[in-house]
N, C-alpha and C positions, 0 to 999 in steps of 0.2 A: 633267445629265439624270437624272431619277429612274427607279426601277424601276416599270414598269406592266405590266399584262397585255399580251401580245404584240399582240393586235388593237388595243389602245389606242395602242400605240407606232406601229404601222404607220399608223393613221388620222391621226396627228398631222402627217403630211406635208402635210396640207391646211391646216395652220396656217401663218402667215407664218414663214419660216425664220429660218432663221436661219443681327448683331450685339449730484473727489478720490475713488479706488477706493471708498471709502466715507467717510462723514463721521465723523471720529474724535470720539468723545465727549470732552468737555473733561476733561482729566486733573485729578485732585485731588492734593493733596500726599502722599497716603498710598498705599502699595503695594497695600493691600487694595482701595481704590476703583478703582485702575487695573485690577487683575485682574478685578474684578467687571464693569467696563465692557467689557473685552475679551471676557469670557465671554458677556455679553449680546449683543454684536455677532455672535459666532459662532452663538449660539442662534437669532438671527433670520435667519440665512442670509447674513449679510454676509461676503464672503470675506476671509481674512486676507492679509497681505502675502506670506507664504510660498506660499499657494495661488495668488495672482495670478501670482507669479513662475514657479511650476510650469506654470501654464496658458500663459503667454507662451512658455515654452521649448518646450512641446509643440505650439504653433501656429506655430512658425517655418516659413518657406516651404520647399518642397521644392527640391532641387537644380535649377538652371536646366536646362530641357530644351533639346536641340539636335537637329540632323539625325540624329546617330548614336544617341542614346538613344531617339528615337521610331521610327527605322527609315525615315526619309524617303528616297525614291529620287530625286525631282526636286529636286536641290540646286542646279542651275544656273538661277537665276531671271532671266529676261530682262526688262529694264525699258526704257521709253522714255527718250529723252534728257532729262536733268534730273531724273529720278525716282530718289530714293534710298530704300532700305528699311533699317530697323534689323534687328538679328539676329532679334528676335522676329517681326517682320513677314515676314521671309524664311522663317522656320520655318513660320508659319501658311500662307503662300502655297504653299510646297513641299508641305506635307501635304495641302492642298486639291487640288493638282494630282494627287497620288497617288490621292486618292479619285475624282477624275474619270477616272482611268485604271484604275479597278477594283481598287485595292489597299487595301481597308479593313483596319484593325486597331484593337484596343482602345486601343493607344497613340496612334494618330492621333486617335481620338475623345476621348482624355483632354485634348486641346487645346481642346475645346468645352465651353461651359457646358451644364449638364444641361437647362436650359430653352431652349436655343438653337433657331433655326429654319432649316430649309433649304427653299427655295422655287424652283420653276421653273414653266413654263407648265402642267405637269400635276399639280403637287403643292404643298401647303403643310404641311410636316411640322414641328410644334413639339413639343419634348420628346425626351429621349434615345431612348426606345423607337421613336419614329416616324422620326427622322432617321437613326438607326443602321440601321434596316431598309432605308431607301432606299439607303444606301451598300453594305450587304452584299448587297442584292438585285441591284445593278447587274451584277456579274460572273457572276451565275447566268443572266442572259438575254443579255448581250452579251459576246462574246469572239472575237477580241481587241478591245481598246479602245486606240486610238492617238492620242496628242496630236500633232497635226500642227504646231501652233505655239501659242505663248502670249507675251503681253507685258503687263507691268504698266504702266498708263498714268497711274495716280495713287496716291500713297502716303498721301493724306489719309484722313479718315474719312467714308465707308468706302473701303477700298482697291478700286481698279477694275482689272480685267484683261481683255484681249481673249483669247479662247480659241477655237481651231479644233480640233475633235475628230472622230475617225472611229470610229463604233460599228458592229460587225458582229453582226447577230442570229444567235445560235447555230443556231437551228432552220432558218433560211432561208439561212444563209451569205451574207447580203446586207448590204453596208456602207451606212451612211448618215452623212453629214457634217453637223455642227452648228457654226455660228459664233455665238458669244454673248459678251455682256459679263457677267463674273462680279464681283459685289460682295461683299466680305468685311468684315464689321463686327467689330471687336475691342473687348472691354470694357477701357476704359482703367485700371480698377482691378485686375482679375484677369489681364489680358492673355490672356484666352481668347476664342475665337471665339463670338460670340453670334448671328450671322446670316450666311448665305450665300445670295445670289440668283444663279440661273443664268438670265440674260435672253437668250433666243434672239433673234437679230437686234436685241439691245438692248432688248427689250420683254417685259412680262408682261401677261397678260390683266387687264382692269380691270372686267369686268362681273360681276354677281351670280351668274349661272348657272355661269360658269367657276370662280369662287371656291368655290362649293359643291362642284363636281366635284373640284377640287383637294384640298379638305379631306377629302372622302370617300375619295379615293385614298390619302391619308396614313394614314387609319384602317385600310383594308383590307390594305395591304401588310404591316404587321407580323404579320398573321394567317397569312401564307404564307411569310415569310422568317425564317430562324433567325439570331439574333444570338448569338455566343458569350458565355459568362459568365465564362470563365477564360482566362488566358494560354495554358495548355496546349491548350485547345479551339481557341483562336484560331490557334495555330501549326499545328495539324492541318488546319484549314480552309484556311490559306494554302498548305500543302504540296499539298493536293488540287487547289486552283485551278491551281497551277503545273504539275501533272501533266496536267491536262486539255488 
């Protein structure tokens, strides 16, 4: 579920319920010619072997993330019989469950591609500023948010999960339950989340008017929701949410 203005959220009950370094110049027999060739290559912007090695060292992958380093709370991932998830898939699923429970953090979103998309019946949010606003906005309108049940039913691409969530509107103290199919697409090269779909009752709107509204909502939400810029600010926001 994405953040929306309260009236929009309430009205949605009328809806169906519910991813060769360079070509070496031919060496001559003289040291002078070799030196001249090398200097010419450097002058034209062709990287040296030393520069390439330094670049490769600096671009080495970051240490493998896990539940602890990201701060994932939902570490017990329920799966259907015969469905197996690898460690990275479990991490992505657990982090998404945290987001659906109103526990956003910069570390959670570090598992997402910058141009990833989050979509549900009320929003199509593509790009970091838009999908981050959806997740950080969720606990500002709904609290508490309780995952009643979840079950991963497919580990293929995309991962599919059944989700049953209870959202309580802060202003009204009214709970509303949503059952949905959540699809999680992971980039096979970067192993980051590139798309999450929250399909209420297994469906998404497919008409032009609904799509236009969903895109508009994704644009307006970042205007009213603050997304932290630093870990310190993020930690302060988490502490404030826990006190509320």
